[in-house]
C-alpha positions, 0 to 999 in steps of 0.5 A: 284741462281735465274733469273727473267724476268718481262715479263716471269717466275721466275726460280731458280737453287738449288745445293746440294752436294751428295757423293762428287759431285754436283746435281742440280734441278730447281724450278720456278713460271711458267704461265699456259702451260709454261715450266720449265727445266734444261739445261745440258752441257757436252763435248760441247753438251747441252741438255734439261733435265726433261722438266715439263709443267705447267697445264692450270687449269684456276684458278691461272695463275701460278704454282710452278714447280720442276724438278728432281735432275741431276748430275752436277759433274766435266765437267758438267755445268747446268742452270735452264730455263723456258718460257711462254705458247707460248715459249716467254720470256724465262728466264734462270739462269747463268751456274753453 
């Protein structure tokens, strides 16, 4: 499942099954100094997990980033999000 904003980053949520439960991770094309993360919701609380920042190497302007896999079993919801360097133009997938 992916999300694209013409002014912001491209992000995708990947779900895999391990030992009978879902695990989620995010990938994204993020501009220099932008961020990629997972948002996990459980028991009415939402938190950002594994926030990863794109380097500012000045060469490409975009970096492919990945997060670690997080548990997405019963009672949990998760989505992938990313933003530009100044925090503008946040893009998120739908909740899984």
